[in-house]
Structure formats: C-alpha cells, structure tokens
N, C-alpha and C positions, 0 to 999 in steps of 0.2 A: 106666401102662402101658408097654410096649418096642414102639418101632412095629419096623418091616417090618429096619428100617437098622439097629435095635440099641439105638438111643437110645432115653432112659427120656423119652415125652412130659413126663412130671409135672415136671419137674425143666426148669431153663431154664440149660441148661449154654452156658457163651459155649464147649464142643467138642464134638468127639463120635471116635471113634477111629477115623474118616474121615478127623480135623485128625491121625491121624499124622506125622511129621516125621521123626522119628528114635528108634534104639534108640543111649544112648550107654549106652560101656565105658570106665572109666578105667584105661592101661595105663602098666603104669610107662615099658616101652622103644616110643613111640607109633614108632618105624621098624622095629622089628622085628614089632610086633600089623600094623604095615601092610604088611608082609609075609610073614606067620601066613595074613593073612587071603584073599591072593591068592591062595598056593599053595594054599590049602584049601577057599575057598568061590571061586574062580574071579572073584572082587570086585575088581578094581584097589581104592586107594583112593587120593584124592588128599592129599598129609600139607602140609600150605602152614607157614609159618614162622611165627617166635613174635610173638605180638599181647599188648597190657598192657591185661586187667580190670579197669576200679575195679568192683566194688558190694561190697556190705553184706551181711555173713555173719550171721544173727542179730543183725541191726540198728547191727551194727559195718564202717565202712566203710574199706576197705584196696584197694591194687594187687597182682594179681597178674602173672603173666608164662610165659600159656598156649599151649600148639599144639595142635589139631587136625587131625585126618584125616577124609576125606567118600567115602565109596562114589558112586556116580550112585544116584539117586533121585527123588524122592520114591516112598518110605521110605526112609532114610540111613542105613547104619551109623555113628556118627558112632564115634570113637578121640581121647579126651583126655587129653593128658601129665601126669601127675599131676602134682601143687601140690605139694613136699615142707611138712611143716610144715599144711597142710591141714583141716580137715575134711571138704572140699566132693569134690575132687580127690584122693581116697585109694584105690587101685585093689582094688578088691574080686571077690570071685569073681557069674563071672558080668556080667546086666546094672545096671548104675548107676541106670539112670534110659530113662522114655519121654518125649519130647518133643515137644509138640503144638503149631499154629499158632493163634493169636489173633490177630484181626480188634482189640482190644482189651484190650492188656495187663492197664493196671489194673484194669478189669471185674473180665476173667478171673479174677486177679491176689487179687481182693477176694474175688470168690464161691468161690472156691476156701478161700480165711479163712474165713469166714462156716458155710465147709458144714466145718471143724473139718482141715484142711488147712494150716494158718501158711506163709507167705513163709522157706524158711530160706535162698535168696539171691538176692536181686533187686542186675540192673546197675544205674548211676548212672554218667548224665554230667550233668555240669556242676551240679553237685546237682540234680537232675529224675531221682525213684523213684519205680516200678522203673524201667528204659530196659532193651528188647532182647530180655531173658530173667529167667523165675524158678526158683527153684524150689522144689519143694511136698514134704514129705514126709508123708502123709497117717498114722492111727495104724498100720496095719498094715506101717506103716516101706518102703512104699516111697515114694520120689522119682519126680516128675510135674515135665519142664521146661517153661514156656507160651511160647514163642518170637514174637516179634511177625511179622509178615506181611512188613515191612520186611530184616530180622535175615534172614528167612527166605531171602525175595529175595535180600538183597543175596547170602546161602548160595552158593545155586543159581548167580548169575556168577560167584564164586569157580569154584568145577566150573564149570561150562562154560568158563573161563580156563584149566584145567588139562587141558584135554582129553579130559576122563571124558563120556559122556552118556549121558544116564536112557534 
C-alpha cells in the first residue's frame, strides 16, 4: 500500500523521496558549469577546493581527487568535476545520480543491495567501508547515492561558510 506521503508502506526502506538531498551532475569543466547554472537558472553554486576521496569501486580501493559544487538547498544541485579514467565520475548527458540522506549508511546500503541495487562505489576511511556515501546502480540503470547524515551536515556547513543560503 502506498501512503499519502508516497512511501510504500509494505517495504521497510531506510529513505524516501522526502529525503532527497541532491541531484548530481558530472561535468568536464566545473567552473563553466557553475557559471552556466547561475546564468541560466539564477542559482549560485559554491565550488569547493579539491579533496582526496578514498573509495571502493566494484570492490577495488582507490583514492581520487574530487571537486564539487553545490547550490543552496536541500535539495541541492551537486556538480561533480569529472575524474578522468574513472567509470564513476564520467560526464553523461543529464542527471548522473540522485542523492538521499540516511541515518544508518551500512543498513541502508545493505537494504538496497538485498533489493537488487548492488553497491557500485563506497567511501572508505581507516579501513572501514562503507563510510560517508555509497552509489548503487539499479536494474533500470539509475544511480542512487546514499549519503550519511553526518556528511550531509558537513556539506551544509561548508555551504554556510561559502555565503550561500538555502
């Protein structure tokens, strides 16, 4: 049965559409994309400096240098600079992924895996995985990101320091 909130009550999912944190788009030129978003849609984008991100992609650990930009929100528009040679952060036409905030990343990721959307990428910190975020690709080819609430709060703080308000 689907409730008035749009949540399927017969499933015990760890997130719902109401938990949408961001729409992610991978771009080749983050500065140009941020300028385009502001010019076309009137939404300023806070573009942050480069960060090193350790993750497992299809189970293989690697560290990438990432750069992101976020609009005020939530929900946010998240721009991710492409990571050359990565199967994850490659520009595609349109939306790359939808990101949802969860309280228990490991449980929510396990739930999606059991439902048929295996982990494609998972954050790693001090040997612990998943940490921070996971990407899941479902049988329809859609990519969903689960974002730990602590990481989402940290992102909100960075946006606040940038001067953007939501």
